[in-house]
C-alpha positions, 0 to 999 in steps of 0.5 A: 500499500503507498501513501496515496491510499493510506491516507483518507484525503477526506474528499474536497471540501468547500470552504466559503468565505462569509461576511459579517459587518459592524457599523457604528451609526453616526460615529462621525458625527458624534464627539467620539468620531469628530476627534478622529474624522481626519484619521479614517482611512488609517494611514499606518499599518494595522491589524484587525481582530475578532475575538470572542469569549464564553464569560461576561468578562472576556476572559479566555478570548478566542481570536477567530481568523480574519481571512480579509477585512475592510475599514470604511468610513459610509457617510457618517458610519464607521463600517468595519467588514470581516471576511471569515472562513465558514467552518472557523465559526462554531455554533457555540453561545458567545458572552462577549464579542470584541471586534478591533483594529491594533496599531503598533504600540511604539507609534501612537495614532489615535488621541487619549481613550474615548468611548461611548456606549449605546445599543446593538442590533443584529439585522434590526433586531434589538440586543438585550442590554442587561445593564452592562457598561461595555456595549461600546465603541472606544479608541485609545492612542494604539487602537479602536474596538467595538465591544458587545457584552451580555451582563453585569450579572453575577451569572454568565448569560450568553448575548441574546435578542431581547425576546431571549434568543440566544446568539451564536457565533454561527448566527452572526454569519452574513449579518450586519451588527449595528451599534446605535450610539447614545 
């Protein structure tokens, strides 16, 4: 038996690239975005990361491999587009999502720390805000992040819609995650 016969190559698997779009509505007309309006598009090297956690504190963040990304200013909105391999997205409940842009720590780009809180919607459905202050967009000298969290309570609760339906990583495929700022 030769090596080709010995190994089970598993056939041909089609790997689909799927989008997840994050939009911060009216970002550039709010004070937080007005301060960096001239800095987008970013004129430095940066990395985009998509991190998830299975608890509300963001401990044990797991990076999701991003195949390609885009960062845009469209009208007054900040738009981040992540393109991921479908096979990288598991059907797990998530407690914390972090969509981030990371720059070199040695060369500050943005002004000092600023953040703004708001309400999240996924394809028009409101995400339950269980009084946790980290549903926000923020930036500091070396990065910009959009964070969605589940709750401040003692018991970990996954991110869910207002009607109680739990949001899994798989359910984010092809969706628009919109943050409407307060």
